[in-house]
N, C-alpha and C positions, 0 to 999 in steps of 0.2 A: 714100842710105844711107852712113853713116860707119863706118869700122873703125879700130881702134887695137890694136896688138900690145902686150900687157901683159908677158908673161913669155916668154922663149925659152931654149932649150937649144941650144948650139952643138956640133956634132960635125964635126970636120975642116973648119971654116969654113962648113959647110952647116948650115942650120937643120933639126934632126931633129924637133922638136916645138915647138909654140907655143900660147899661149892668146890669142885675139883677142876684143876687145869690139866689139860692133856696135850701131848705133843706127838704128832705122827712121825716126825723125823728128828734128827739131832739138832738142826739149826733153824727150823721154821718157827713161825709164830704159834703160840699156845692157843688152844681152844678152851672153852669154858662150858661146864655142865653143872647144873644145880640138881641136887638130890633131895628128896624127902623120903627118908628111910622108914618113917612111920607108915606111910601110904605105899611104899615101894614104887615110887615114881621118879622120873628124871626128865629134865628139860634141857635141850641143847641151847645154850645162849649164843655161843659163837663157835664156828667150826675152826679147827686147827688148819694151818697150811698143809697141803697135800691130802686132806680129807676131801671126799667127793660130795658135791652138793646133793645129789639125788640119793645115793646109796649110803653115805656116811658110815663106811665100814669101821673106821677107827673109833668114832664116837660110840657107835652101837656096841662094839667090843668092850670098851671101857665101862659103859652102862651095865652091860651084862655081868662083867667081872665084879663090879662093886655092889650091885644089888644082890649078888649071890654070896657075898662075904657076910660073916657074922658081924653085927654092929659093934661089938666089943673089940673086934680085931680089924677094923677098917684101917688101911694103911694111911700114913701121912704122906708118904712118897713111895712109889713103886715103879718098876719097869717090867712090862709083860711082853712076851713075844707074840707076834701076830703074823700069820701067813694070809695074805690077801687072796 
């Protein structure tokens, strides 16, 4: 799974909120997730191709991964392995 940070808002050099795009496969459409790192919340805006409507395994894995990162070390881009 690939992720790419599109938009971010900086607050005291720490990222307060960001929008990440994620891709479940190499050539499908990107999905979009908005994060509020102050409140530790995320909202799926659009599912990526190959992500499942009900279980949303790729989006949930991306959310879990990013919410557990230190805000100072949030990646601009990353690829993470995922076994469904």
